C-alpha positions as CSV (number, residue, x, y, z in Angstrom):
1,M,30.9,26.8,10.3
2,V,33.0,27.0,13.7
3,H,35.1,24.1,14.1
4,L,38.8,23.6,15.8
5,L,41.7,22.3,13.7
6,L,44.8,20.8,15.6
7,P,47.6,23.2,14.1
8,R,49.8,20.9,11.9
9,R,53.2,23.0,11.5
10,G,55.3,22.2,8.5
11,R,59.1,22.8,8.1
12,R,60.8,26.1,9.4
13,G,62.5,28.0,7.3
14,G,63.1,31.4,5.1
15,A,66.6,31.7,4.5
16,G,67.6,35.4,4.6
17,V,65.0,35.8,7.8
18,G,67.6,35.3,10.3
19,E,70.1,38.3,9.0
20,A,67.6,40.6,8.1
21,L,66.0,40.2,11.3
22,A,68.8,40.1,13.6
23,G,68.6,42.3,17.0
24,G,65.4,42.1,16.5
25,A,62.6,41.4,19.1
26,P,63.0,39.2,22.4
27,P,60.9,36.9,23.3
28,V,58.8,37.9,26.0
29,T,57.6,35.0,28.1
30,G,54.3,33.7,28.2
31,A,52.8,36.7,25.5
32,F,52.1,35.3,22.1
33,A,50.9,37.0,19.1
34,V,47.0,36.7,17.4
35,F,47.1,36.2,14.0
36,L,43.5,36.4,11.8
37,N,45.1,34.3,8.3
38,G,42.6,34.3,5.8
39,S,42.5,34.9,1.9
40,F,40.8,38.0,0.4
41,G,37.7,39.3,0.5
42,V,37.1,36.8,4.4
43,G,36.9,40.1,6.7
44,K,40.4,39.8,8.0
45,S,41.0,43.6,8.2
46,T,37.3,44.3,9.9
47,V,37.8,41.8,12.6
48,L,40.8,43.0,12.8
49,E,39.0,46.9,14.1
50,H,36.0,45.2,16.2
51,L,39.1,42.6,17.9
52,G,40.7,45.9,18.8
53,D,37.6,47.6,20.0
54,Q,36.7,44.4,22.5
55,L,40.0,44.4,24.2
56,A,39.7,48.6,24.7
57,A,36.7,47.8,26.3
58,A,38.1,44.9,28.3
59,G,41.4,47.5,29.1
60,T,43.6,45.1,27.9
61,P,46.6,47.2,26.1
62,F,46.6,45.7,22.7
63,A,48.6,47.0,19.1
64,L,46.9,45.9,15.5
65,V,48.7,44.9,12.7
66,D,47.2,45.2,9.2
67,V,49.8,42.8,6.7
68,D,49.0,44.6,3.6
69,W,50.1,47.7,4.7
70,F,53.7,46.9,5.1
71,H,54.5,45.5,2.0
72,R,52.3,48.5,0.1
73,S,56.1,49.1,-1.5
74,W,57.0,49.5,-5.0
75,P,59.8,48.3,-7.0
76,P,60.8,45.5,-4.6
77,A,64.5,44.8,-3.7
78,P,66.1,42.4,-6.2
79,D,66.7,39.6,-3.8
80,D,62.8,40.8,-2.5
81,P,60.6,40.2,-4.9
82,E,57.8,39.0,-2.6
83,N,58.6,42.8,-0.9
84,V,58.4,39.6,2.2
85,L,61.6,40.4,4.1
86,G,61.0,44.2,3.8
87,E,57.6,43.6,5.0
88,A,59.0,41.5,8.6
89,E,61.6,44.0,9.2
90,N,58.6,46.7,8.7
91,I,56.6,44.9,11.4
92,A,59.7,44.4,13.6
93,A,60.4,48.1,14.2
94,V,56.7,48.9,14.6
95,W,56.4,46.5,17.2
96,A,59.2,47.6,18.9
97,T,57.9,51.2,19.1
98,Y,54.7,49.6,20.0
99,R,56.3,47.7,23.0
100,H,58.6,50.8,24.0
101,A,55.2,52.0,26.0
102,G,53.8,49.2,27.9
103,P,53.1,45.6,27.3
104,R,50.3,45.1,24.9
105,Q,48.1,42.2,23.0
106,L,49.8,42.6,19.5
107,V,47.0,41.6,17.0
108,V,48.0,40.5,13.5
109,S,45.8,40.0,10.4
110,G,47.4,38.7,7.2
111,V,48.4,35.3,4.8
112,I,50.6,32.2,6.3
113,R,50.6,29.4,3.2
114,S,53.5,28.0,4.9
115,G,55.4,27.1,8.3
116,A,58.3,29.3,6.5
117,D,55.6,32.0,7.1
118,R,55.0,32.0,10.9
119,E,58.1,31.4,11.6
120,R,59.1,34.8,9.9
121,Y,56.4,36.8,11.9
122,E,57.7,35.0,14.7
123,R,61.0,35.8,13.8
124,A,59.7,39.7,13.2
125,T,57.9,39.9,16.8
126,G,59.3,37.9,18.9
127,L,56.8,36.0,19.6
128,P,55.2,32.1,18.9
129,V,52.3,32.4,16.9
130,R,48.8,32.0,17.3
131,S,46.7,31.7,13.9
132,V,42.9,32.0,13.4
133,R,41.8,30.9,10.0
134,L,39.0,33.4,8.9
135,E,36.4,32.0,5.8
136,A,33.6,32.8,3.9
137,D,31.9,31.3,0.7
138,A,33.0,32.4,-2.6
139,A,30.0,34.1,-3.6
140,T,30.0,36.3,0.1
141,S,33.8,36.9,-0.9
142,E,33.7,38.4,-3.9
143,Q,30.8,39.8,-2.9
144,R,32.8,42.0,0.0
145,L,35.7,42.5,-2.6
146,R,33.7,44.5,-5.2
147,R,32.5,46.4,-2.3
148,R,36.4,47.4,-1.4
149,Y,37.5,48.2,-4.9
150,S,35.4,51.9,-6.6
151,A,35.6,51.5,-10.3
152,D,38.4,52.8,-11.1
153,Q,40.2,50.3,-9.4
154,Q,39.1,47.3,-11.8
155,T,42.8,45.9,-12.5
156,A,43.4,45.3,-8.8
157,L,39.6,43.9,-8.5
158,D,40.2,42.2,-11.0
159,W,43.4,40.5,-9.2
160,H,41.9,39.1,-6.2
161,L,38.9,37.9,-7.8
162,Q,40.8,35.2,-10.0
163,R,42.7,34.5,-7.2
164,H,40.8,34.1,-3.6
165,R,39.5,30.4,-3.9
166,A,42.9,28.9,-5.2
167,L,44.1,30.6,-2.1
168,A,41.5,29.7,0.1
169,E,42.5,26.0,-1.0
170,Q,45.3,26.6,-0.2
171,L,45.1,28.3,3.4
172,R,42.8,25.2,4.0
173,A,44.6,22.4,2.9
174,A,48.1,23.8,4.6
175,D,45.6,23.5,8.1
176,L,47.8,26.1,10.0
177,D,45.4,27.4,12.3
178,E,44.2,26.6,15.6
179,L,40.9,27.2,15.2
180,A,38.3,28.0,11.8
181,L,35.6,30.7,11.8
182,D,33.2,31.1,8.9
183,T,32.7,35.3,8.4
184,A,29.4,34.3,6.2
185,A,27.9,32.7,9.6
186,M,28.4,35.8,12.0
187,A,28.0,39.4,12.6
188,P,32.5,40.6,13.0
189,A,31.9,41.6,15.8
190,Q,30.9,37.8,16.8
191,V,34.5,36.5,15.1
192,A,36.1,38.8,17.6
193,G,34.4,37.8,20.4
194,A,34.9,34.0,18.9
195,V,38.7,34.8,18.3
196,R,38.7,36.3,21.8
197,R,37.7,33.8,23.7
198,H,39.5,31.1,21.9
199,V,43.0,32.7,22.8
200,G,42.0,33.2,26.7
201,L,42.2,37.3,25.9
């Protein structure tokens, strides 16, 4: 399954995000961030790596951000129970460092459930976000999740197994992405190539 979707952005929002990211990255005319959106086990991190490899091979400067590593902190702040503001501040800081080295294409992997999520990432990066949703059937996602976690990570595995289907349905219903790609039907390098061609890189 490969199909184009018209983006349907929800209401912009996110109380407190503007204040938290005030003075962040200024907008860059014509630039955008590519966002690999999707549920657990669809292959976002793997495709992110392949996309970076392809950009490097093409001589295109780039920076990769896997959102998972920007909110892995516990306990969260009382006013930020899901670590979303901390995540955005971390991304803004790292992106500013990358940009200091010169212009480059930003590629992010994570989850955009709502217009408020998109707004938060756009504020953090100073860039419009172009999201591509990666999908996979439940059996493929669960097989990947089981490979990801070792025997002593059963709690984490169970958490993801219980939630990946509902999140996939939520993302599909939200319909916030320009393109949807079935990662079970293509190799990661093929998925990365399809993303790159779609956004014109």
